[in-house]
C-alpha positions in Angstrom: 0.0 0.0 0.0 1.3 3.4 -0.9 1.0 6.2 1.7 2.0 9.8 2.0 3.2 11.1 5.3 2.6 14.8 6.2 4.0 14.9 9.8 7.0 16.9 8.8 5.7 18.5 5.6 6.6 22.0 6.8 10.3 21.1 7.2 11.0 18.0 5.1 8.1 17.9 2.7 5.6 15.2 2.0 7.2 11.8 2.2 5.9 8.8 0.1 6.3 5.2 1.3 5.3 1.7 0.3 4.1 -0.1 3.4 2.5 -3.5 4.1 -1.3 -3.6 4.2 -1.2 -4.7 7.9 0.7 -1.6 9.0 -2.5 0.3 10.1 -3.7 -0.3 13.7 -7.3 -0.3 14.8 -7.0 3.3 15.9 -5.9 4.3 12.4 -2.2 4.9 13.3 0.4 3.7 11.0 3.4 1.6 12.1 6.1 0.9 9.6 9.9 0.7 9.0 11.0 3.5 6.6 14.1 1.5 5.7 15.4 -2.0 6.5 18.0 -0.7 8.9 15.8 1.8 10.8 13.6 1.6 13.8 9.8 1.3 13.6 8.0 4.6 12.9 4.7 5.6 14.3 2.5 8.0 12.5 -0.9 9.2 14.0 -3.9 8.8 11.7 -4.2 12.5 10.9 -0.6 12.6 9.5 -0.7 9.9 6.9 -2.9 9.6 3.7 -3.8 7.0 1.2 -3.7 9.4 -1.8 -1.4 12.3 -2.8 -4.3 14.8 -3.2 -5.4 14.5 0.4 -1.8 14.7 1.6 -1.3 17.9 -0.4 -4.6 19.3 1.0 -3.5 18.5 4.6 -0.1 20.1 4.0 -1.7 23.2 2.5 -3.9 23.4 5.6 -0.9 23.1 7.9 0.9 25.8 5.9 -2.1 28.2 6.2 -2.3 27.7 9.9 1.4 28.3 10.3 1.1 31.6 8.3 -1.7 32.7 10.5 0.3 31.9 13.6 3.4 33.7 12.4 1.3 36.8 11.5 -0.1 36.8 15.0 3.4 36.6 16.5 4.6 39.4 14.2 1.7 41.6 15.4 2.6 41.0 19.0 6.2 41.9 18.3 5.3 45.0 16.4 3.0 46.1 19.3 5.9 45.9 21.8 7.5 49.0 23.0 10.5 49.5 25.2 
């Protein structure tokens, strides 16, 4: 099964992996080994997607929320006076 991981999309981009079909738990989390010599990786249900389009939509939502947060921080900084 092909999956797209968006956990670190703001820093490392959207990652694509081929994982076994039984990698998904009952809670929707994903457990898989990214490479043969690595440890198991756990990805919560909201950070992995079965199709590229939904991964891109989720990453875009994360980007918009980050922009809003940074603008709020900037407004606070600009309002400061010493």
